C-alpha positions in Angstrom: 110.4 113.2 99.1 108.5 110.1 97.6 104.8 110.3 96.6 102.1 107.9 95.8 99.7 108.2 92.6 97.4 105.5 91.8 96.9 103.8 88.9 95.3 106.0 86.0 91.4 105.4 86.0 91.7 105.1 89.6 90.8 106.5 92.8 87.0 108.7 91.5 86.8 111.0 94.7 82.4 109.3 95.2 84.5 106.3 96.3 86.9 107.5 98.3 86.8 108.1 102.3 90.4 109.4 104.1 89.6 109.3 107.3 92.7 109.7 110.4 94.0 107.8 113.2 96.5 107.0 115.7 96.2 103.1 113.2 99.4 101.2 114.9 99.4 103.0 118.7 102.8 104.9 117.8 100.7 108.0 119.2 100.6 110.0 115.4 98.3 110.1 112.8 98.2 107.9 110.3 95.5 109.1 106.6 93.5 105.4 106.1 92.1 105.1 102.8 89.0 103.5 102.1 88.0 103.4 98.1 85.7 101.5 97.1 86.5 99.5 93.9 82.7 98.5 93.1 82.4 94.6 92.0 86.1 93.7 93.4 84.7 95.3 96.6 86.5 97.8 99.0 90.6 98.6 99.3 91.9 100.2 102.3 95.5 101.8 102.0 96.9 103.6 105.6 99.4 106.5 104.8 101.4 106.3 108.1 103.3 109.3 110.2 107.2 109.2 110.0 109.2 110.1 112.6 110.4 113.6 110.1 106.1 114.1 109.6 106.0 112.9 106.1 103.7 110.1 104.6 105.5 106.6 104.1 104.0 105.2 100.3 100.6 103.5 102.2 100.3 99.3 102.9 97.5 97.8 101.4 
């Protein structure tokens, strides 16, 4: 199974918000991660749910 790791020194929990929802309309819940990058803005990652129940590599 593939995994995803944030770059070293990033991904501070205090800058991160996790949300779930059907973001792509396929009837399955996805995991959304909002990350406050400080002076460079906000980034969103979406981990789509695969038919087998695992998450795909995130799309920014």
